C-alpha positions, 0 to 999 in steps of 0.5 A: 489470782493464785497465792503465788502470783500475789506473792510474786507481785508483792515482792516485785512491788516491794523491790520497786519501792526499795530501788526507788528509795535507793535512787532518791537517796543517791545510793544507786545510780544507773550510769550505763550511757544508753539512751542518755538525755541531757537537760539544762540546769539554769541559768539562774542569776543573783545580784549580790551587793558585795565585791566579787572577791568577797562573794567568791570567798563566802562561796568557797570557804566551806569547801576550802577551809574548815566546814562551819558547824552550821553546814555539817548537816548539808556538806562534808568535805572528804578530801581537800586540795589547793583548788579542788575538793571531793565533797558530799552534799546532803539534801532533804527530799521529802522524808529522805535525804539525797546524798551526792558526791561531787568534785568541786574545783575553784578558779578564784575569783571568777568560777566554781565548777561542780561535777557529780561523781555519785548521786540520783542521776548519772551525770551533772556538771555545774558552774558558778560564774562571778562577774563584777558589776557596778553594784557588786557581783552577778553570780550566775549558775548554769549546768547540765543534768543527764539521765539514761534509759530514754523516756524513763530517764527523761521522766526521772530527769524532769523529777530531779532537775527542779529539786536540784535547782531548788537546792542550789537556789537555797544555798545561793540565797544564803551565800548572797545574804552572808556576802551582803552582810559582810560587805555592809559591816566592812563599809 
């Protein structure tokens, strides 16, 4: 192999690494709508020993009120409205941090909707449904994640979806713990 071919292969490999890093960080999204594959996220259910209104308040407060300092490394609200915000979410993925930009819409006290604007995939819609139960609240997460470019997008979706759901599980475990702590202190 000649020196110019080696140099071209090295440049191509380096370019591939740069593009992969941009995808992972959410800085580059391929949204061409060709060969779109959509897969389910969830459903995942948490049972929270707290009233539905309290669970909704804990879930929505970082968005609708001032974001707590403890969450500043995970969430930044760019625009706030009465029932909708535009927010960046930061999620560690290995040595990188993925940034997603999402609209978050609130229907108190039963539902919160998320729609991806920019991130590592071109399409995500999610929602949290809160239902009253005899023990407190059932908090159900469900959604859809879409990728483009047929098999390549399908492969990328299989990589992203478990990490996406894991980030949701971590966030909702914290919501559950805080809502139950507050409910216990009110009793």
